[in-house]
Structure formats: structure tokens, C-alpha cells
C-alpha positions in Angstrom: 0.0 0.0 0.0 2.8 2.4 0.9 4.6 1.6 -2.3 1.4 2.4 -4.3 1.1 5.7 -2.5 4.7 6.5 -3.2 4.3 5.7 -6.9 1.2 7.9 -7.1 3.0 10.8 -5.4 5.8 10.5 -7.8 3.4 10.6 -10.7 1.5 13.6 -9.2 4.7 15.6 -9.2 4.5 15.9 -13.0 0.8 16.8 -13.1 1.5 20.2 -14.6 3.3 18.4 -17.5 0.3 16.1 -18.0 -2.1 19.0 -18.2 0.1 20.8 -20.8 0.3 17.5 -22.8 -3.5 17.2 -22.7 -4.0 20.7 -24.0 -1.5 20.2 -26.8 -3.3 16.9 -27.7 -6.6 18.8 -27.9 -5.1 21.3 -30.4 -3.5 18.5 -32.4 -6.9 16.7 -32.6 -8.3 19.7 -34.5 -5.6 19.5 -37.1 -4.5 15.9 -37.6 -7.0 13.1 -38.6 -7.4 10.5 -35.9 -8.0 6.8 -36.4 -11.4 5.5 -35.5 -10.2 3.3 -32.6 -8.4 6.3 -30.9 -11.5 8.5 -31.5 -13.6 5.8 -29.7 -11.2 5.9 -26.7 -11.4 9.8 -26.6 -15.2 9.7 -26.8 -15.3 7.3 -23.9 -12.9 9.6 -22.0 -15.1 12.5 -22.6 -18.2 10.7 -21.2 -16.2 9.4 -18.2 -14.8 12.9 -17.4 -18.2 14.5 -17.7 -19.7 11.9 -15.3 -16.7 12.2 -12.9 -17.1 16.0 -12.8 -20.9 15.7 -12.1 -20.3 13.3 -9.2 -17.5 15.4 -7.7 -19.7 18.5 -7.9 -22.6 16.7 -6.1 -20.2 15.7 -3.3 -18.4 19.0 -2.6 -19.5 20.9 0.5 -18.4 24.3 -0.7 -17.9 25.8 -4.1 -14.3 26.6 -3.3 -13.6 22.9 -2.8 -13.5 22.7 -6.6 -12.2 26.2 -7.3 -10.6 25.0 -10.5 -14.0 24.4 -12.1 -14.1 27.4 -14.4 -10.8 26.5 -16.0 -11.9 22.8 -16.1 -15.1 23.8 -17.8 -13.2 25.6 -20.5 -10.8 22.7 -21.1 -13.7 20.1 -21.3 -15.6 22.4 -23.7 -12.5 22.7 -25.9 -12.0 18.9 -25.7 -15.6 18.2 -26.8 -15.4 20.7 -29.7 -12.1 19.1 -30.8 -13.9 15.7 -30.8 -16.7 17.2 -32.9 -14.1 18.4 -35.4 -12.3 15.0 -35.5 -15.6 13.1 -35.9 -16.9 15.4 -38.6 -13.6 14.9 -40.5 -14.0 11.1 -40.4 -17.7 11.2 -41.3 -17.1 13.4 -44.4 -13.9 11.6 -45.5 -14.7 8.0 -44.8 -18.3 7.8 -43.8 -17.3 6.2 -40.5 -16.5 7.9 -37.2 -16.0 4.8 -35.0 -18.2 2.4 -33.1 -19.4 4.8 -30.4 -20.8 7.2 -32.9 -22.5 4.4 -34.8 -23.9 2.9 -31.7 -25.4 6.1 -30.5 -26.9 6.7 -34.0 -28.4 3.2 -34.4 -29.1 2.1 -30.8 -30.1 5.3 -29.0 -32.1 6.6 -32.0 -33.3 3.1 -32.9 -31.9 3.5 -36.4 -34.7 6.0 -37.1 -33.7 9.4 -38.4 -36.7 11.2 -37.1 -36.5 9.7 -33.7 -32.8 10.5 -33.6 -33.4 14.1 -34.6 -36.2 14.5 -31.9 -34.0 13.0 -29.1 -31.0 15.2 -30.2 -33.0 18.4 -30.3 -34.7 17.6 -27.0 -31.3 17.2 -25.4 -30.2 20.5 -27.0 -33.3 22.3 -25.7 -32.9 20.9 -22.2 -29.3 22.0 -22.1 -29.6 25.3 -23.8 -33.0 26.6 -22.7 -33.3 25.1 -19.2 -30.0 24.2 -17.6 -27.6 26.5 -19.3 -29.8 29.6 -19.3 -30.6 29.1 -15.6 -27.0 28.4 -14.6 -25.9 31.4 -16.5 -28.4 33.7 -14.7 -27.6 32.2 -11.3 -23.8 32.6 -11.9 -24.3 36.2 -12.9 -26.5 37.0 -9.8 -24.1 35.1 -7.5 -21.1 37.0 -8.8 -22.8 40.4 -8.3 -24.1 39.5 -4.8 -20.7 38.1 -3.7 -19.0 41.3 -4.8 -21.6 43.5 -3.1 -21.4 41.5 0.1 -17.5 41.8 0.3 -17.4 45.1 2.3 -20.0 43.7 4.8 -18.1 40.5 5.3 -14.8 42.4 5.8 -16.4 44.6 8.4 -17.8 41.5 10.1 -14.3 40.0 10.3 -12.9 43.2 11.7 -15.7 43.3 14.3 -14.9 39.7 15.4 -11.2 40.5 15.5 -11.8 43.6 17.7 -14.2 41.6 19.9 -11.5 39.0 20.4 -13.6 36.2 18.9 -10.9 35.4 16.3 -7.1 35.8 16.0 -5.2 37.8 13.4 -4.3 34.6 11.6 -7.9 33.5 11.5 -9.0 36.9 10.3 -6.4 36.8 7.5 -7.6 33.4 6.5 -11.3 34.5 6.4 -10.3 37.5 4.3 -8.5 35.2 1.9 -11.6 33.0 1.6 -13.8 36.0 0.8 -11.4 37.1 -1.9 -11.3 33.6 -3.4 -15.1 33.4 -3.4 -15.3 36.7 -5.2 -12.8 35.5 -7.8 -14.5 32.1 -8.2 -18.0 33.4 -8.8 -16.7 36.1 -11.1 -14.9 33.4 -13.1 -18.1 31.2 -13.1 -20.1 34.1 -14.5 -17.8 34.1 -17.5 -17.3 30.3 -17.7 -21.1 29.7 -17.9 -20.9 31.4 -21.3 -18.8 28.4 -22.5 -21.7 26.0 -21.9 -24.1 28.3 -23.7 -21.7 28.6 -26.7 -21.1 24.8 -26.7 -24.9 24.2 -27.1 -25.1 26.6 -30.0 -22.0 25.1 -31.6 -23.6 21.6 -31.3 -26.6 22.7 -33.3 -24.5 24.4 -36.0 -22.1 21.4 -36.3 -25.0 19.0 -36.7 -26.6 21.0 -39.5 -23.2 21.4 -41.2 -22.5 17.6 -40.9 -25.9 16.8 -42.5 -25.4 19.2 -45.4 -21.8 18.2 -45.9 -22.5 14.5 -45.7 -25.2 14.8 -48.3 -22.9 16.8 -50.6 -20.0 14.3 -50.2 -22.3 11.2 -50.5 -24.2 12.3 -53.5 -21.8 14.5 -55.4 -18.4 12.7 -54.7 -19.3 9.1 -53.8 -22.4 8.8 -56.1 -24.8 7.5 -53.4 -28.5 7.9 -54.1 -30.4 10.5 -52.0 -32.1 7.9 -49.7 -29.0 6.0 -48.8 -26.9 9.2 -48.3 -29.6 10.8 -46.2 -30.0 7.7 -44.0 -26.2 6.9 -43.6 -24.8 10.4 -43.0 -27.8 11.6 -41.0 -27.6 8.7 -38.6 -23.8 9.2 -38.2 -24.4 13.0 -37.6 -27.1 12.2 -35.0 -24.8 9.7 -33.3 -22.0 12.3 -33.3 -24.4 14.9 -31.9 -25.7 12.6 -29.2 -22.3 11.4 -28.1 -21.3 15.0 -27.7 -24.5 16.4 -26.2 -24.8 13.8 -23.4 -21.4 14.7 -21.8 -22.3 18.4 -22.5 -25.6 17.9 -20.6 -23.7 16.3 -17.7 -21.3 19.2 -17.5 -24.1 21.8 -17.8 -25.9 20.0 -14.9 -22.7 20.1 -12.9 -22.3 23.8 -13.6 -25.9 24.4 -12.5 -25.4 22.4 -9.3 -22.2 24.2 -8.4 -23.6 27.7 -8.8 -26.9 27.0 -7.1 -25.2 25.5 -4.0 -26.1 27.6 -0.9 -24.3 27.6 2.4 -24.1 24.0 3.6 -22.0 21.8 5.8 -22.5 18.6 3.8 -22.7 17.4 0.2 -25.8 17.6 -2.1 -26.9 14.0 -1.5 -26.9 14.3 2.3 -28.6 17.7 2.2 -31.4 16.4 -0.1 -32.0 13.4 2.1 -32.0 15.4 5.3 -34.1 18.3 4.1 -36.7 16.4 1.9 -37.3 13.9 4.7 -37.0 16.3 7.6 -40.8 16.6 8.2 -42.4 13.2 8.7 -45.9 14.8 9.0 -45.6 16.2 5.5 -44.7 12.8 4.2 -47.8 11.2 5.9 -50.1 13.9 4.5 -48.6 13.4 1.0 -49.1 9.7 1.3 -52.8 10.2 2.3 -53.4 12.4 -0.8 -51.9 9.7 -3.0 -54.2 7.1 -1.5 -57.1 9.3 -2.3 -55.9 9.5 -5.9 -55.7 5.7 -6.0 -59.5 5.3 -5.3 -60.6 7.9 -7.8 -62.2 6.1 -10.8 -60.1 6.3 -14.0 -56.8 6.7 -12.3 -54.4 3.7 -12.0 -54.8 2.1 -8.6 -51.5 0.3 -8.1 -49.0 3.1 -8.7 -50.7 5.7 -6.5 -51.5 3.1 -3.8 -47.9 1.8 -3.6 -46.4 5.4 -3.5 -49.0 6.5 -0.9 -48.3 3.5 1.3 -44.5 4.0 0.9 -44.7 7.7 1.9 -46.9 7.0 4.9 -44.6 4.2 6.0 -41.5 6.3 5.7 -43.3 9.1 7.5 -44.2 7.0 10.5 -40.7 5.5 10.7 -39.1 9.0 10.7 -41.6 10.2 13.3 -40.7 7.3 15.6 -37.0 8.0 15.0 -37.5 11.6 16.0 -39.3 10.7 19.2 -36.5 8.3 20.1 -33.9 11.0 19.3 -35.8 13.6 21.4 -36.0 11.2 24.3 -32.3 10.4 24.2 -31.5 14.1 24.0 -33.6 14.8 27.1 -31.8 11.9 29.0 -28.4 13.1 27.8 -29.2 16.7 28.9 -30.3 15.6 32.3 -27.1 13.5 32.7 -25.0 16.5 31.6 -26.8 18.7 34.2 -26.2 16.1 36.9 -22.5 15.9 35.9 -22.3 19.7 35.9 -23.7 19.8 39.4 -21.2 17.2 40.7 -18.3 18.8 38.9 -16.2 21.2 41.1 -16.8 24.8 40.1 -14.1 26.3 37.9 -13.4 29.9 38.7 -10.2 30.3 36.6 -12.1 32.1 33.9 -13.2 34.7 36.4 -9.6 35.6 37.2 -8.8 36.7 33.7 -8.8 40.5 33.1 -9.0 42.2 29.7 -6.4 44.7 28.9 -8.9 47.3 27.6 -12.6 47.3 28.1 -15.4 49.5 26.8 -18.6 49.2 28.7 -21.7 51.0 27.4 -25.2 51.7 28.5 -28.1 50.1 26.5 -28.9 53.3 24.7 -25.4 53.4 23.2 -25.7 49.8 21.7 -26.6 51.2 18.2 -23.1 52.8 18.1 -21.5 49.4 18.0 -24.2 47.3 16.3 -23.4 47.2 12.6 -27.0 46.0 11.8 -28.3 49.3 13.2 -25.8 51.4 11.3 -23.1 51.7 14.0 -19.5 52.0 12.8 -17.8 52.0 16.2 -16.1 48.6 15.5 -14.6 49.9 12.3 -13.5 53.0 14.1 -11.8 50.9 16.8 -9.9 49.1 14.0 -8.7 52.4 12.7 -7.7 53.5 16.3 -5.5 50.4 16.7 -3.9 51.1 13.3 -3.4 54.8 14.3 -1.8 53.9 17.6 0.5 51.4 15.9 1.7 54.1 13.6 2.0 56.8 16.3 3.1 54.8 19.3 4.9 51.9 17.7 3.0 49.2 19.7 0.2 46.8 19.0 -2.8 47.8 21.1 -4.5 44.8 22.6 -8.0 43.7 21.6 -10.6 46.1 22.9 -13.5 44.3 24.5 -16.9 45.9 24.2 -19.7 45.0 26.6 -23.1 46.4 27.4 -23.5 47.0 31.2 -27.1 47.4 32.5 -25.7 48.9 35.7 -24.6 52.0 33.8 -27.0 54.8 33.0 -28.4 54.3 29.5 -26.3 57.1 27.9 -23.1 56.5 29.8 -19.9 54.6 29.0 -16.9 53.5 30.9 -13.3 52.7 29.7 -11.3 50.3 31.8 -7.6 49.4 31.8 -6.9 46.0 33.3 -10.3 46.0 35.0 -9.9 49.5 36.6 -12.0 52.5 35.3 -9.8 55.2 33.8 -12.3 57.2 31.9 -16.1 57.7 31.6 -18.5 59.9 29.7 -22.0 60.5 28.6 -23.3 60.6 25.0 -26.6 61.7 23.6 -27.1 59.2 20.8 -29.2 61.4 18.5 -27.5 64.7 19.2 -24.2 66.5 18.4 -21.6 68.0 20.7 -20.7 71.6 20.0 -17.5 72.9 21.5 -16.4 76.5 21.7 -13.4 76.8 19.4 -12.5 80.3 20.6 -14.0 82.0 17.6 -17.7 81.7 18.4 -19.7 84.7 17.1 -23.1 83.6 18.3 -24.2 81.6 21.3 -26.3 78.5 20.6 -28.8 77.1 23.1 -28.2 73.5 24.2 -27.6 71.2 27.2 -24.3 72.2 28.9 -21.8 69.4 29.4 -18.0 68.6 29.4 -16.2 67.1 26.4 -15.0 63.7 28.0 -11.6 63.4 26.3 -10.2 66.9 27.2 -12.7 68.3 29.6 -13.7 71.3 27.4 -16.9 73.1 27.9 -19.5 72.1 25.4 -23.2 71.8 24.7 -25.5 69.1 23.2 -27.5 70.3 20.3 -30.1 68.8 18.0 -29.3 67.8 14.5 -31.2 70.7 13.0 -29.0 73.1 14.8 -25.7 71.5 13.6 -25.2 73.8 10.5 -26.2 76.9 12.6 -23.6 76.0 15.2 -20.8 75.4 12.6 -21.6 78.8 11.0 -21.4 80.4 14.5 -17.9 79.0 15.0 -18.5 75.9 17.1 -16.6 72.7 16.5 -19.4 70.1 16.1 -18.8 66.3 16.4 -21.1 63.3 16.5 -21.2 60.8 19.4 -19.1 58.0 17.7 -16.3 60.6 17.0 -16.4 61.7 20.7 -16.2 58.1 21.9 -13.4 57.3 19.4 -11.4 60.4 20.4 -11.8 59.6 24.2 -10.7 56.0 23.6 -7.7 57.1 21.6 -6.6 59.6 24.3 -7.0 56.9 27.0 -4.9 54.5 25.1 -2.1 57.1 24.5 -2.2 58.1 28.2 -2.0 54.5 29.4 0.1 53.0 26.7 2.9 52.2 29.1 0.5 50.1 31.2 -0.6 48.1 28.1 2.9 47.2 27.1 3.7 44.0 28.9 6.5 41.5 28.5 4.6 39.4 26.1 3.9 42.5 23.9 7.6 43.4 24.0 8.6 39.8 23.1 6.2 40.0 20.1 7.9 43.2 18.9 11.3 41.6 19.3 10.2 38.5 17.4 8.9 40.6 14.5 12.4 42.2 14.1 14.5 39.1 14.6 14.4 38.0 11.0 15.8 41.3 9.6 17.8 42.5 12.6 19.0 39.4 14.4 22.5 40.8 15.0 21.4 43.6 17.4 18.8 41.4 19.2 21.3 38.5 19.7 23.9 41.0 21.0 21.4 42.6 23.4 19.4 39.6 24.7 20.2 37.9 27.0 23.9 38.9 27.4 23.3 42.6 28.2 19.6 42.9 29.1 16.6 40.8 29.5 13.0 41.3 28.2 11.8 42.8 31.5 14.5 45.5 31.4 13.8 46.4 27.8 10.1 46.6 28.8 10.8 49.1 31.5 12.8 51.4 29.1 10.0 51.2 26.5 7.4 51.9 29.2 9.4 55.0 30.3 9.3 56.3 26.8 5.6 55.7 26.3 4.8 57.3 29.6 6.1 60.6 28.2 4.4 60.0 24.8 7.6 59.1 23.0 6.9 56.7 20.2 8.8 53.4 20.2 8.2 52.7 16.5 11.9 53.3 15.8 12.7 50.2 17.8 15.9 49.4 15.9 17.5 52.7 17.1 16.3 52.0 20.6 17.8 48.5 20.7 21.1 49.6 19.1 21.3 52.4 21.7 20.6 50.0 24.5 23.3 47.6 23.2 25.8 50.4 23.3 24.8 51.8 26.7 24.0 48.6 28.7 27.7 47.7 29.1 28.3 51.0 30.8 25.3 50.9 33.3 22.2 48.9 33.9 20.2 51.7 35.6 16.8 52.0 33.8 16.7 55.8 34.2 20.2 56.1 32.7 19.3 53.9 29.8 16.0 55.7 29.2 17.8 59.1 29.0 20.4 57.7 26.7 17.7 56.4 24.4 15.8 59.7 24.5 19.0 61.4 23.3 19.3 58.9 20.5 15.7 59.8 19.5 16.4 63.5 19.7 15.3 64.3 16.1 12.1 62.3 16.5 11.3 64.1 19.8 12.1 67.6 18.4 9.9 66.9 15.3 7.1 66.0 17.6 7.0 69.5 19.2 8.0 71.7 16.3 5.9 74.8 15.6 6.9 76.9 12.6 10.4 75.3 12.4 11.2 76.1 16.1 10.4 74.9 19.6 8.9 77.4 22.1 9.7 76.6 25.7 10.3 77.7 29.2 13.6 77.5 31.1 14.4 76.8 34.7 16.1 79.2 37.0 19.6 78.0 37.9 18.7 77.9 41.6 15.9 75.5 40.9 18.2 73.3 38.9 20.7 73.2 41.8 18.0 72.5 44.3 16.5 69.6 42.3 20.0 68.2 41.6 20.9 68.2 45.3 17.7 66.3 46.0 18.6 63.4 43.7 19.7 60.2 45.4 20.9 57.0 43.7 19.8 53.9 45.5 19.7 50.2 44.7 16.0 50.6 43.8 16.8 53.4 41.3 16.7 57.2 41.4 14.9 58.9 44.3 14.1 62.6 44.5 13.5 64.4 47.8 12.6 68.1 48.2 11.2 69.9 51.2 7.4 70.1 50.9 7.4 73.9 51.0 10.0 74.1 48.3 8.1 71.5 46.2 4.8 73.5 46.5 6.7 76.7 45.4 8.1 74.8 42.4 4.6 73.7 41.3 3.2 77.2 41.7 6.0 78.9 39.8 5.7 76.4 36.9 1.9 76.9 36.7 2.4 80.7 36.8 4.9 80.5 34.0 2.6 78.4 31.9 -0.3 80.8 32.4 1.7 83.9 31.7 3.3 82.6 28.5 1.3 81.3 25.6 2.7 78.0 24.5 1.2 75.5 22.1 3.1 72.7 23.9 3.8 73.2 27.6 7.5 72.5 27.3 10.2 73.3 29.8 13.9 72.9 28.9 16.4 71.8 31.5 19.8 70.3 31.9 20.1 66.5 31.2 21.0 65.7 34.8 17.7 66.7 36.3 15.3 66.1 33.3 13.9 62.9 34.6 13.8 64.1 38.2 11.8 67.1 37.3 9.4 65.0 35.2 8.9 62.6 38.2 8.2 65.5 40.5 5.6 67.1 38.3 3.9 64.2 36.5 1.1 63.9 39.2 0.4 67.6 39.7 1.1 68.9 36.2 0.7 65.7 34.0 0.7 67.5 30.7 4.1 69.2 31.3 6.7 68.2 28.7 10.3 68.2 30.1 13.1 68.2 27.5 16.8 68.3 28.1 19.4 70.3 26.1 20.8 67.0 24.8 17.5 66.2 23.2 17.6 69.3 20.9 19.3 68.6 17.6 21.6 71.2 16.1 19.4 72.2 13.2 16.3 73.0 15.4 15.8 76.5 16.7 14.7 77.0 20.3 12.7 80.0 21.3 12.6 80.8 25.0 9.4 82.6 26.0 9.7 82.6 29.7 11.5 81.3 32.9 10.3 79.4 35.9 11.7 81.8 38.6 12.8 81.3 42.1 10.2 82.2 44.7 9.8 85.8 45.8 11.4 87.0 42.6 9.5 89.3 40.4 
């Protein structure tokens, strides 16, 4: 058995050569005359292939299981036409096209010209008018509907991906299947025209054969009209039948394939299950047939036998259903008893999602695609945007409805803890004062949830009026998307775990294995790299340029393993990126720090085994906060930047990140040479005007 499989595998390695040889043979058949015995073999092959394709089509579960069908249909049609040409040549040259053609002409048609013509044209009408026409229309509609449904299917896959129901690999596979379905049905729409053209060609070839046969028989061979008509017409009919029967099988296979709906089984199983799924219908049908049996004038035996058969099958299926239902009830009760006996598993309750979005029931339309909500699509865009801006893969965002929330409220959680909340009016718009409002608009006062700006809720009919008055008007989905984006950016360092860091490193290993192998594990481990990346994200510094970060760590780690030192070194390596982030009109506007403040902060820095600690007197610390806030209020800055010496940059950021979280602290070493710095003010020492 193993040897046979090995031989078959060896033969299958050259399948492409076999196909090329077959196509060349088809072309040769159209040019070179074939002997009758070879033509008989090819006719038998044609019938066998048509039957094989029909049976395969009936047993596939999905259309893509035989995705090669459009190309196969073209090759079989070409093969059949080549056989027609070869048989026509032999009929006209020798008055003999082989035993199969003669057998079909004499046996199938009974040696009667009229009967043969009738059977031939019935087959042509069945194929051309019924099967081919219907299959062509179904293929056309299926292709159009498949293409129209592609965007919806893609959105459904994105929704499942965002909800965590499928992985990235599964989503990629599903998208590939959708693309293949669109290509397949588009190809079938065109391939169905082959079958239609084949039917037309069969009629034309038959007429030509009869006319040509009469001309050759009477004019060249000297046969009388009756003999020539009988001989050549029977051969022509046999040729037509031996071609039209495989063509009919292929047309039927095409119709079956394009009319297959969504199913988990083959055609035979589906027909059996669905036709005999309702025993009561069978019993009623059997009763009607029994009534027909006793009507005078109608044959008793056929209707009585069929009626009894239907009723018998109906009662058998009904008993089988009752037994299956009883077994299902017993199994269900056993499963319930086993579930009661089984120790309760609480492991699933211990799992915490990285990011959760909980919404009140009034906000469900925002995330329900069937109700026109596009929030799932927006979340996909948010994840892509954060990947570009932050350089990290944002975890799957779980969306849940929470009946404990107010209907219009939502809550954003990071690792199970609430970090943001807001209220949305589903059918209204939020109008925010942009600073250029020329006319006040009436509405319900509120706060914009992402940035805490004063705003009002307005009706849809007031939207255009508010925009003309200078308000910035946004819809509820945009508000929620903006808030979610800001929450992710603010807490990106919390979302970057060791596993996420390892994923980033693995994605780079193929192209930059040298730097990764040098750094890990000889100089640093994954946890230490994670802490450096978290420090960068905590201050909104993108880690997308991971190669530069890793190369800098590989250079700095041999000198010192302190995370703060490594972070500052990496920031200096990313100086151009950081400067570009805060440029305004080709320069950076900032505040500076009084020298006495720098000395006071530097004197409070202590290096311990646990890292860098900063200690200042409470009164001095309060004065520092007050002076920074005064300087920010008295100087108009697009970005609240303060420029200090490298030795105290991180210390100052640690001191101010709770009280003044939006303060951006840069060091002189983070300013590249070709960037201009504009100092607009100074954080002065207390009691100094």
C-alpha cells in the first residue's frame, strides 16, 4: 500500500506536464486526422470525465472545494469541440466515425432518423434553454451579490477581530476565503458562457454535418439520396448525441455548483435530510396519493404503492425523531447532573481584559453594525493609528453592554480598573467652543469627555447653525473614538507587557537578528527592555523606531544597567524624533528653569539600589509647582515645554507628573543642532518678580 502511494505521489509531481500535454493533444486533434479506434477511446474519456465532474460536484460541501471548475469547464468544452471536429472529418472523409458514434446513431435513436433528430433536439433544448440559461443567470447574480457582500463580510471579520472572537491569523484566512469566493463566482459568471456557446455550436455542427454529408455522399461518392440521407444523418445524429450527453452532464454540474447555498454537507446528504426532515408532510402526502388511488379512472396500483410508501417512511421517521428527542432529554439531564457534581471552575473569572469599553443600553446602536453603527470599524482604525503613532500593538478592545450603567453612559477600563467615563446623547451632536464663536447656541451644557472642554449638546437641525457660529461640532461616535484614543495614549505604558515586548522583538528578529542576539540575553533581559520602553511611552515618545532604541541599549548597557540612565540615553538617540514631535513653525517654544531651581533639584537626587529617588522639602516643592503653573499661564505655549539640563530632566518629570501631568520636560541633549529653540519665559525662584 505504501509503495502504491509512493508511486502515485511520484506521478502527481508531474501533473503540470500532463495538463500541458493534454492541451497540446486537444489542439492536435483539431488539425491531424485520428484513427477511429483512438476516437472511440477519446469519446469514452469525454463521457467518463463528464460523469466524474458531475459526481464530484454533487459531493463537494463548498464551491471553493472545486475552485478549478471554471478552467476545467473551458478545457472540457474545448476537448468536446475538438472531438466534434475530428468526428466530422472522419464522417465526411470515410463515412465512418467509430463504433461509439455508430452505436449512438443506431441504438439510441433506434436506427430512425426522425427519432434521432427528436432526441437530439430535446437534449439541446434541455441543455440550452433550461439548464444553461438558468445556470448562466444564477452565476451572474451570485457574482454580483458576492462582490456586493464583500465590504460587509470584511467589516464582520474586523468586528470579530476587535471583539477577540478570532485571532489575526484567522482573520487573515477569512479575508482570503472571501477574496477567493469573489474571484470564483466572477470566473463562473464568464465560464457559464462556455456552456451556452457549446450548445449553440452543437446545433450548428449538426446542420453542417448533414449538409456536408449529403454533398459528399451524392456528389463525390455517387450514393443515391435515400442512402446518403440515411447513412450520413444517422452518423451525424450519433455524433451529436455522443457530444451532447457529456455536455448535458457538464451543464448540470455547472448548475449544481452555482446553485449550492451555504451547507455543511454534500448535495446527496442535504437532499435526504431536508426532503425527509418533516415526517408529518410525508404522511399527509401519502394520504393524498391514497385518495388519488381510489378515484375512478386513475391507475390504482402506482398511487396506492407510493402512498403507502410515503406513509410508512413518515411513521418510521416520526418514531425515530421521538426516540432521538427522548435520548437528547436523557443526555441533557445526565449532563446537568455531571455539571452539578463537577467542582466549580473559577479560573475564567480571574482573567482581566487589557482594555474594556462598557456601554449603557442606549449606546448599543453605536457598536451594532446592523443598526448602522460603525464603532467597531473606528476601533480598528484606532488600533492602526496607535500602531503608527506609538509603535506598539494595542490589545484587543472588549466591548460589553452594562445594564448597571446609565443608558447614555460609557466606561473605559484598563486592566479592569476604570480610567475614563463619559455621557453621550445618541441622536444629538456635541458643539465645542473653538474660541471663535460669534453667536451663542442654546443647548444642554456638558463637558467634552476626552479633554474636559466646555460644550453643549445640540439637536441635528442646529448643527449647521452651530458650525456657522464658530463651534466645533462632532457626532457621538467621534467623541467616543477620540476619548478612547486619548485613554490608550495616556496609558500605553501600562498596556505594554513583557509578552507584547517579546512580540515586537520577534517581529524584528528575521531582519535584525544581530542587534537582538547581542542585546538579549547577554546585556539585558526582556523585562529591562520593557521598563525602558514603558518610560518612553509614559512621556508620549513613540517606540516605533525600535531598531534605534535597541542599538542604543546595546551600546549603553555595558556602561550601566540603571533603567533611568538607559532611558535618558535612548531619548537622546531619538532627539530628532522628539524635536519633530513638538516643532511649531520650524522652532520649539519653551520655558527654562532658574539656575537655583536646577541646583535644588540636583541636590535632592539620590541614587539607590532601587533606582533614582528625588526628595525636596514640601514647601519648596509647592513653590516649584506654583511657579511652573504661573509661567505656563503667563506665556502662551502650544506645547507646555520646559527645557532643563540633562542631569535633572527625569527628576523634574517625576516630581511634576502627578500635579502637572501635561508638562513636557526636555533636556538640552534632546535638541538637535538644526532645530531652533525660542525661550518665551522662565520658571523663577520664589519671591522673585
